C-alpha positions as CSV (number, residue, x, y, z in Angstrom):
1,M,-86.6,-53.8,-55.9
2,P,-86.4,-54.7,-59.6
3,K,-89.7,-55.2,-61.3
4,T,-88.9,-58.8,-62.5
5,N,-88.3,-59.8,-58.9
6,T,-91.7,-58.4,-57.8
7,A,-93.5,-60.0,-60.7
8,M,-91.8,-63.4,-60.0
9,Q,-92.7,-63.2,-56.3
10,L,-96.3,-62.5,-57.2
11,A,-96.3,-65.4,-59.6
12,S,-95.0,-67.7,-56.8
13,I,-97.9,-66.6,-54.5
14,Q,-100.3,-67.4,-57.3
15,Q,-98.8,-70.8,-57.6
16,Q,-98.9,-71.3,-53.9
17,I,-102.7,-70.8,-53.8
18,L,-103.1,-73.5,-56.4
19,D,-100.6,-75.8,-54.6
20,D,-102.4,-75.2,-51.2
21,K,-105.8,-76.0,-52.8
22,I,-107.5,-73.0,-51.2
23,C,-111.3,-73.2,-51.2
24,P,-111.5,-76.3,-53.4
25,E,-115.3,-76.1,-53.6
26,L,-115.0,-72.6,-55.0
27,A,-112.3,-73.7,-57.4
28,A,-114.5,-76.5,-58.6
29,T,-117.3,-74.1,-59.7
30,A,-114.9,-71.4,-61.1
31,T,-113.3,-71.4,-64.5
32,Q,-109.9,-70.2,-63.2
33,L,-108.1,-68.4,-60.4
34,V,-108.2,-64.6,-60.8
35,F,-105.1,-63.5,-59.0
36,G,-104.4,-59.8,-59.8
37,D,-103.5,-57.5,-62.6
38,G,-101.4,-54.3,-63.2
39,N,-98.1,-52.9,-62.1
40,P,-96.3,-55.1,-59.6
41,N,-94.5,-52.0,-58.3
42,A,-97.5,-49.8,-58.0
43,D,-97.9,-47.2,-55.3
44,I,-101.6,-47.9,-55.3
45,V,-103.3,-51.3,-54.9
46,F,-107.1,-51.6,-55.3
47,I,-108.8,-54.5,-53.6
48,G,-112.3,-55.7,-54.4
49,E,-114.2,-58.7,-52.9
50,A,-114.3,-61.5,-55.5
51,P,-114.3,-62.0,-59.3
52,G,-117.6,-62.0,-61.2
53,K,-118.6,-63.7,-64.4
54,N,-116.4,-61.7,-66.8
55,E,-113.4,-61.8,-64.5
56,D,-113.9,-65.6,-64.1
57,E,-113.9,-66.0,-67.9
58,Q,-110.9,-63.7,-68.6
59,G,-108.8,-64.3,-65.5
60,I,-108.5,-60.6,-64.8
61,P,-110.1,-58.6,-62.0
62,F,-112.5,-55.8,-62.8
63,V,-113.2,-56.4,-66.5
64,G,-117.0,-56.2,-66.4
65,A,-119.2,-53.2,-66.1
66,A,-117.8,-52.2,-62.7
67,G,-114.3,-52.5,-64.2
68,K,-115.2,-50.2,-67.0
69,F,-116.4,-47.6,-64.5
70,L,-113.2,-48.2,-62.5
71,N,-111.2,-47.4,-65.6
72,E,-113.2,-44.2,-66.1
73,M,-112.5,-43.2,-62.5
74,L,-108.8,-43.9,-63.0
75,E,-108.8,-41.7,-66.1
76,S,-110.5,-38.9,-64.1
77,I,-107.3,-38.7,-61.9
78,G,-104.8,-39.2,-64.8
79,L,-104.1,-42.9,-64.2
80,K,-104.3,-46.1,-66.2
81,R,-104.7,-49.7,-65.3
82,E,-101.0,-50.2,-66.0
83,D,-100.2,-47.7,-63.2
84,I,-101.9,-49.5,-60.4
85,Y,-102.3,-53.1,-59.2
86,I,-105.7,-54.6,-58.7
87,T,-106.9,-57.7,-57.0
88,N,-109.7,-59.2,-54.9
89,I,-109.7,-60.8,-51.4
90,V,-111.2,-64.0,-52.7
91,K,-109.6,-65.2,-56.0
92,Y,-112.3,-67.5,-57.3
93,R,-115.8,-66.5,-58.4
94,P,-118.4,-67.5,-55.9
95,P,-121.3,-69.4,-57.5
96,N,-124.0,-67.0,-58.9
97,N,-122.0,-64.0,-57.7
98,R,-123.0,-64.6,-54.1
99,D,-121.1,-62.7,-51.4
100,P,-117.9,-64.4,-50.3
101,L,-118.3,-66.3,-47.1
102,P,-116.3,-65.3,-44.0
103,E,-114.3,-68.6,-44.1
104,E,-113.5,-68.0,-47.8
105,K,-112.2,-64.5,-47.1
106,K,-110.2,-65.9,-44.1
107,A,-108.7,-68.6,-46.3
108,F,-107.5,-66.1,-48.9
109,L,-106.4,-63.4,-46.6
110,P,-102.8,-64.6,-46.0
111,Y,-102.2,-64.6,-49.8
112,L,-103.6,-61.1,-50.1
113,Q,-101.2,-60.1,-47.3
114,S,-98.3,-61.7,-49.2
115,Q,-99.3,-59.7,-52.3
116,L,-99.3,-56.5,-50.3
117,E,-96.0,-57.4,-48.7
118,V,-94.4,-57.9,-52.1
119,I,-95.8,-54.9,-53.8
120,A,-95.4,-52.6,-50.7
121,P,-97.9,-50.0,-51.9
122,K,-98.3,-46.5,-50.3
123,V,-102.0,-46.5,-50.7
124,V,-104.5,-49.4,-50.5
125,V,-107.9,-48.5,-51.9
126,T,-110.6,-50.9,-50.6
127,L,-113.6,-51.2,-52.9
128,G,-116.7,-52.1,-51.0
129,R,-117.6,-53.3,-47.5
130,H,-116.0,-56.8,-47.7
131,S,-112.6,-55.5,-48.7
132,T,-112.8,-52.5,-46.2
133,N,-113.7,-54.7,-43.3
134,C,-110.8,-57.0,-44.0
135,F,-108.5,-54.2,-42.8
136,L,-110.8,-52.1,-40.8
137,P,-113.3,-54.5,-39.3
138,D,-115.5,-52.0,-37.4
139,L,-115.7,-49.4,-40.2
140,Q,-119.0,-48.5,-41.8
141,I,-118.4,-47.6,-45.3
142,S,-121.4,-45.4,-45.6
143,K,-119.8,-43.2,-42.9
144,A,-116.1,-43.5,-43.7
145,H,-115.9,-43.7,-47.5
146,G,-113.4,-41.3,-49.0
147,E,-111.6,-40.8,-45.6
148,P,-108.0,-42.0,-45.7
149,K,-106.8,-43.9,-42.7
150,R,-103.2,-44.5,-41.8
151,V,-102.7,-48.2,-40.9
152,K,-99.8,-50.4,-39.9
153,L,-100.2,-53.9,-41.4
154,Q,-98.4,-56.6,-39.5
155,F,-97.6,-59.6,-41.6
156,K,-97.5,-63.2,-40.4
157,Q,-94.7,-64.2,-42.8
158,S,-92.2,-61.7,-41.4
159,Q,-91.7,-59.2,-38.7
160,D,-92.1,-56.3,-41.1
161,V,-94.7,-53.7,-40.7
162,L,-96.1,-52.1,-43.8
163,E,-97.4,-48.6,-43.2
164,V,-100.1,-47.7,-45.7
165,V,-102.9,-45.3,-46.1
166,I,-106.2,-47.2,-46.6
167,L,-108.8,-45.4,-48.5
168,P,-112.3,-47.0,-48.2
169,L,-114.5,-46.5,-51.2
170,Y,-117.9,-47.8,-52.3
171,H,-117.6,-50.7,-54.7
172,P,-117.8,-49.4,-58.4
173,A,-120.7,-51.9,-58.9
174,A,-122.8,-49.8,-56.5
175,A,-122.7,-47.0,-59.0
176,L,-124.2,-49.2,-61.7
177,Y,-127.4,-49.6,-59.6
178,N,-127.4,-46.1,-58.1
179,G,-126.6,-43.1,-60.3
180,G,-126.0,-40.8,-57.3
181,M,-123.3,-43.1,-56.1
182,R,-121.4,-42.5,-59.3
183,Q,-120.6,-38.9,-58.3
184,T,-119.8,-39.9,-54.8
185,L,-117.2,-42.4,-56.1
186,L,-115.7,-39.8,-58.5
187,D,-115.4,-37.3,-55.7
188,D,-113.8,-39.8,-53.4
189,F,-111.4,-40.9,-56.2
190,A,-110.2,-37.3,-56.5
191,A,-108.6,-37.7,-53.1
192,I,-106.1,-40.4,-54.4
193,P,-103.6,-38.0,-56.1
194,L,-103.7,-35.7,-53.1
195,I,-102.9,-38.6,-50.8
196,I,-100.0,-39.8,-53.0
197,K,-98.6,-36.2,-53.3
198,K,-98.7,-35.8,-49.5
199,L,-97.0,-39.2,-48.9
200,K,-94.2,-38.3,-51.3
201,S,-93.6,-34.8,-49.9
């Protein structure tokens, strides 16, 4: 699929969220919608939970301290932000950075599914508990981080099934508060190129 097509389809999903007035109370307290960033034809999509203060101001996911660490981790496996696509489940910043509510995640989920459907990545890296449990509801991240899972995602919009490998990771923000977590994340990140290599062989 040509790149322009993917980018245009993503832009139309973004517009759809605005047109459908998803989570108006969140939209009212946020500066803007933070939809996603990166390569629309990426093999790897990273999914966090919701934008924070910096993301809300700049309109780009993962640009704060956690985003800087994410960039470092990408570099550690020879990737740049332009090589991947990154988004959050919830696209507006929750007030005071509180956790997204279950109904907020539910409201945004169809749009996240549409994003994945359009990009059709090979690997989905879920960052943190909220993101992981969207796809693997019973998974405990403390037990399953860094362990790839093959998953078939069934989409409402079509009969297509997208087969992806989901790699649950701790949220990069966790490493900012806990130095030991930093190495765990770097170690788990090292699995990404191996997974891609395996999927391509």
